C-alpha positions as CSV (number, residue, x, y, z in Angstrom):
1,M,50.0,75.2,88.2
2,V,53.1,75.0,86.6
3,S,54.8,77.5,85.6
4,I,55.6,78.5,81.8
5,K,59.4,78.2,82.7
6,G,58.7,74.8,84.5
7,F,56.9,73.3,81.0
8,F,60.0,74.4,78.8
9,L,62.0,72.5,81.1
10,I,60.1,69.6,81.6
11,A,59.8,68.7,78.1
12,L,63.5,69.9,77.2
13,S,64.5,66.6,79.6
14,G,61.6,64.6,78.9
15,I,62.7,64.9,75.0
16,L,66.2,64.8,75.4
17,L,65.6,61.0,78.0
18,A,63.6,60.4,75.0
19,N,66.0,60.2,72.7
20,G,69.0,58.7,74.2
21,S,71.5,59.5,71.8
22,A,72.9,63.4,73.2
23,S,76.2,63.6,71.5
24,L,78.7,64.1,73.9
25,A,81.8,65.9,74.0
26,V,84.8,64.9,74.3
27,T,88.6,65.7,74.0
28,S,91.4,62.7,72.9
29,D,92.4,62.1,76.7
30,E,88.9,61.0,77.9
31,L,88.6,59.0,74.0
32,I,91.8,57.2,74.9
33,N,91.3,56.3,78.6
34,K,88.1,55.7,78.0
35,A,87.5,54.3,74.5
36,K,85.1,51.0,75.9
37,E,83.3,53.4,77.7
38,Y,82.7,55.9,74.3
39,D,82.8,52.7,71.9
40,K,80.6,53.1,68.7
41,K,78.7,55.9,71.1
42,E,78.7,59.4,69.1
43,V,80.5,62.3,70.1
44,V,81.6,65.1,69.5
45,Y,85.3,66.4,69.2
46,T,87.1,69.7,68.6
47,G,90.7,70.1,67.4
48,E,92.6,71.4,64.4
49,I,93.6,70.2,60.9
50,V,96.8,68.3,61.2
51,G,99.0,66.5,57.7
52,D,97.4,65.9,55.1
53,I,94.2,65.1,54.0
54,M,94.3,61.3,52.4
55,Q,92.1,60.3,50.3
56,R,90.7,56.9,50.0
57,G,88.4,57.0,46.9
58,Q,85.1,58.0,48.0
59,Y,86.3,58.7,51.8
60,A,88.8,60.4,53.3
61,W,91.3,59.9,56.2
62,I,92.5,63.7,58.2
63,N,94.0,64.3,61.8
64,V,92.5,66.0,64.0
65,S,94.6,67.1,67.2
66,D,93.4,69.1,70.3
67,G,96.5,70.4,71.5
68,S,97.5,66.6,73.1
69,N,96.6,63.9,70.5
70,A,95.6,63.2,67.5
71,V,92.4,61.6,66.5
72,G,92.1,59.8,62.9
73,I,88.4,61.0,61.6
74,W,87.2,59.4,58.6
75,L,84.7,61.1,55.8
76,P,83.3,62.1,53.2
77,Y,85.8,63.4,50.6
78,E,83.8,65.9,49.3
79,E,83.7,67.3,52.9
80,T,86.9,68.2,52.6
81,K,87.0,70.6,50.0
82,Q,85.4,72.7,53.5
83,I,88.9,72.7,54.4
84,K,91.4,75.8,53.5
85,Y,93.8,75.6,55.7
86,K,96.3,71.7,57.5
87,G,98.2,72.2,60.1
88,T,102.3,72.4,59.6
89,Y,104.9,73.8,60.6
90,D,104.3,77.2,59.2
91,I,100.0,76.7,58.9
92,I,98.0,76.8,61.9
93,G,95.1,74.3,60.4
94,D,91.4,75.0,60.6
95,T,89.9,74.1,64.0
96,I,86.4,71.8,63.4
97,K,84.6,70.3,65.1
98,V,83.1,66.4,64.4
99,T,79.9,64.6,65.3
100,G,80.4,61.2,64.7
101,I,81.0,57.6,66.3
102,F,83.9,56.6,67.9
103,N,85.2,53.2,67.6
104,R,88.3,52.3,69.6
105,A,88.9,49.5,67.3
106,C,87.9,49.9,63.6
107,A,86.2,46.6,61.9
108,E,86.9,48.4,59.6
109,H,90.0,49.6,59.3
110,G,91.5,47.0,60.2
111,G,90.9,48.1,64.2
112,D,92.4,51.9,63.7
113,F,90.9,54.0,66.7
114,D,88.7,56.8,64.6
115,I,85.6,58.5,64.6
116,H,83.4,58.2,61.9
117,V,82.2,61.2,60.4
118,K,78.4,62.2,60.2
119,K,78.4,66.0,60.4
120,I,81.6,68.2,60.1
121,E,81.5,71.8,61.0
122,I,84.4,74.8,60.9
123,V,84.9,76.4,64.1
124,K,87.8,78.6,63.3
125,V,89.8,79.5,60.0
126,G,93.3,78.7,60.2
127,H,96.1,81.4,58.9
128,T,99.7,80.6,58.2
129,I,102.0,81.4,61.3
130,I,104.8,84.4,60.1
131,R,108.6,83.4,61.8
132,G,110.6,86.2,62.1
133,I,114.6,85.8,62.7
134,N,115.6,85.1,66.4
135,Y,118.4,87.2,66.7
136,Q,119.8,86.0,69.9
137,K,119.7,82.7,68.7
138,F,121.3,83.6,65.6
139,F,124.5,85.4,66.9
140,I,124.6,83.0,69.9
141,A,125.5,80.0,66.4
142,A,127.7,82.5,65.3
143,G,129.8,82.8,68.3
144,L,129.9,78.9,68.8
145,F,130.9,79.0,65.3
146,I,133.9,81.7,65.5
147,V,135.0,79.8,68.8
148,A,135.0,75.9,67.4
149,L,136.7,77.2,64.1
150,F,139.5,79.2,66.3
151,F,140.2,75.7,68.2
152,I,140.4,73.9,65.4
153,I,142.8,75.8,64.2
154,M,144.6,75.4,67.1
155,I,144.5,71.7,67.0
156,F,145.7,72.1,63.1
157,R,148.8,74.4,64.1
158,K,149.8,72.4,66.9
159,K,150.3,68.9,65.1
160,Y,151.9,70.4,62.2
C-alpha cells in the first residue's frame, strides 16, 4: 500500500515529467557560458533593473543585472508601468523575476542575446541611496591641492 505522502510525490513527479517545460532558474554567467544549452528554452532570471526603459512601439527593452552581467529583456511596454525604480548611481532599481524564452542570437532583434518575457514579477521595490560626504577623502584632496599649489608657486618664483 502506497502512503499518501508517497502518492503525492509520485503524482508530482509525473506531472513534472509530463510537462517537460519546467522553467530553469539561471544566472547571467550560466546564460553566457552555456548559451547553446539554454537557447530557445524557458528560463527564470532574477536581477536589478538598470538603466532606462527603451520603448519600441508596443514593446520595450530593459536591462537586468544579477550583479555579474546585465541581460537584455524584451517585454510588452504595458508591463514596464509597474516598474518604480531603475538603477542608476543614486538609485537601487527594482529587483524583478522574469520568466521567458532565452535567445542566444535572436533572429527578431538582429542577433541580440536576450530574453523574451512571458511573465514579470517585482520581487523587491528599489529605493534611492543617500550618499554622505566622505570627509577623509575631502581633506586628503584639499591637502593635495594645497601641496600642488605650493609647488606651482615655487616653480613660477624661480623662473621670474
